[in-house]
DODRENTI-976065 format. One line per field, with one value per residue (C-alpha): x, y, z. Coordinates in steps of 0.05 Angstrom, whole numbers, m for minus. Example, Ala and Ser with C-alpha at 12.3 -4.5 7.8 and 13.67 -1.06 7.14 Angstrom:
2
X: 246|273
Y: m90|m21
Z: 156|143
***
This chain:
247
X: 696|673|682|610|578|508|506|519|456|389|352|363|315|338|340|396|346|350|288|262|214|234|203|268|290|266|295|289|364|349|333|408|446|479|502|515|591|601|601|666|695|681|734|695|674|746|767|713|722|794|782|724|762|823|776|738|814|840|780|804|879|864|830|880|833|776|761|691|659|583|569|495|475|536|505|546|605|647|663|668|727|762|747|775|833|847|843|769|722|665|592|553|476|433|358|363|373|410|458|471|484|533|574|577|598|657|688|717|759|745|664|597|537|462|399|372|333|383|325|319|377|378|448|457|473|549|568|612|675|649|583|593|537|569|516|461|428|408|361|336|262|277|354|352|324|383|433|399|403|476|495|456|499|568|597|604|649|696|658|652|598|628|587|593|542|528|529|463|505|545|522|541|498|439|446|446|382|347|364|302|298|363|364|385|319|290|343|349|415|445|490|546|506|445|488|527|457|435|496|524|480|518|585|640|634|694|679|718|684|719|700|721|724|721|664|702|733|794|807|807|878|876|831|886|892|818|814|871|841|772|804|850|792|745|694|628|605|649|609|622|621|656|638|655|628|660|608
Y: m1758|m1796|m1869|m1887|m1931|m1935|m2001|m1963|m1925|m1950|m1916|m1851|m1823|m1806|m1732|m1750|m1734|m1785|m1805|m1759|m1695|m1627|m1600|m1613|m1542|m1484|m1433|m1439|m1432|m1432|m1355|m1343|m1393|m1340|m1295|m1345|m1349|m1266|m1270|m1301|m1245|m1198|m1180|m1205|m1267|m1289|m1287|m1328|m1383|m1385|m1396|m1448|m1486|m1492|m1512|m1571|m1588|m1601|m1651|m1684|m1694|m1765|m1787|m1841|m1890|m1883|m1827|m1826|m1767|m1751|m1677|m1662|m1594|m1580|m1522|m1485|m1533|m1480|m1535|m1592|m1555|m1556|m1636|m1651|m1617|m1660|m1719|m1744|m1767|m1724|m1736|m1677|m1671|m1611|m1600|m1536|m1551|m1482|m1494|m1560|m1530|m1480|m1538|m1578|m1516|m1512|m1578|m1596|m1653|m1723|m1695|m1711|m1675|m1694|m1668|m1703|m1685|m1699|m1726|m1786|m1799|m1859|m1890|m1958|m1963|m1959|m1926|m1877|m1863|m1791|m1753|m1680|m1621|m1550|m1496|m1544|m1571|m1495|m1503|m1572|m1586|m1644|m1639|m1704|m1742|m1714|m1734|m1806|m1805|m1788|m1842|m1893|m1874|m1883|m1945|m1976|m1978|m1926|m1880|m1809|m1751|m1682|m1615|m1539|m1503|m1431|m1420|m1391|m1357|m1313|m1238|m1237|m1297|m1265|m1202|m1235|m1278|m1214|m1175|m1168|m1210|m1253|m1329|m1332|m1308|m1379|m1417|m1458|m1447|m1489|m1473|m1517|m1551|m1567|m1591|m1635|m1659|m1677|m1717|m1750|m1814|m1836|m1832|m1789|m1715|m1673|m1598|m1537|m1468|m1417|m1352|m1307|m1248|m1176|m1140|m1075|m1082|m1035|m1093|m1155|m1157|m1173|m1238|m1288|m1258|m1259|m1327|m1350|m1313|m1348|m1416|m1407|m1381|m1437|m1379|m1405|m1347|m1359|m1354|m1429|m1498|m1551|m1622|m1694|m1758|m1824|m1883
Z: m317|m260|m261|m237|m289|m313|m274|m206|m215|m194|m247|m296|m347|m418|m400|m344|m286|m227|m190|m138|m140|m153|m87|m39|m35|2|m56|m134|m153|m224|m212|m189|m232|m276|m220|m169|m171|m174|m101|m99|m144|m91|m37|20|m21|m37|37|55|0|17|93|81|32|84|136|92|66|137|148|86|103|132|70|43|8|m39|m87|m111|m75|m89|m80|m60|m83|m127|m155|m210|m193|m155|m97|m145|m181|m108|m93|m171|m154|m93|m133|m126|m179|m167|m182|m170|m158|m160|m160|m204|m284|m292|m241|m268|m335|m309|m275|m338|m381|m332|m358|m290|m296|m267|m252|m275|m262|m256|m234|m168|m113|m51|m9|m56|m105|m154|m134|m102|m30|m12|m77|m58|m9|12|5|13|21|25|39|22|85|100|36|42|57|105|128|163|104|62|113|115|39|39|89|51|m11|22|41|109|149|132|87|107|104|101|108|102|133|150|226|251|312|261|259|190|170|209|174|108|126|143|78|36|m26|1|m23|51|80|60|95|158|187|244|304|321|374|328|268|318|347|273|260|324|317|254|284|314|292|281|274|252|260|206|172|226|179|193|167|147|78|98|151|107|102|178|165|183|244|260|236|278|343|332|329|391|429|412|386|361|320|258|191|172|203|168|196|181|200|194|181
***
């Protein structure tokens, strides 16, 4: 469980819901909570997941002090488990009640989960060492406000903001966004340049573009080669952007 104490919270109601309204998301994730994790069981989903975690892990390699991590838009706890395995005490928040319940049901070590709006969280200033948002900004009603709220919750100086964002330049992401009935249809994706513009006023931005995955299933075994080629050529169209800002 997370070491965050009740005194570290500005306010929490008896039903474990922090301050903030429920209109902070562009998509109602309650409707997909039960099947959300199924993507990671597909052949493409497993490859993307591995490459995305490798990129985020690289940005965390210099984390030598502090282990309180706030995960904004934690969903079913898929990334919470990753952060917990790296030794962080994870406090996950999400606007979806069903997502939060799914995360709690996983009994992830060193983790606690709460309903909250990422635009207006109920934590005291400087409560965490890191605030992370993985594929969350795309669905935020006001991404800039969410980033500012994350920064408020992280200690200064030395705290970090960590993001994983779906790349607007990726043909794969564009295809998913145009698919009828897809949750991505309501998302606002960002290019590397747009994401950097959002973050650069906060500090130096470190960015990794990943997710260079072949579209055809029979070529998935070559994914490491595609990934290496994308990195070496500084290609901008990988499906996933990992970014870190030191405050």
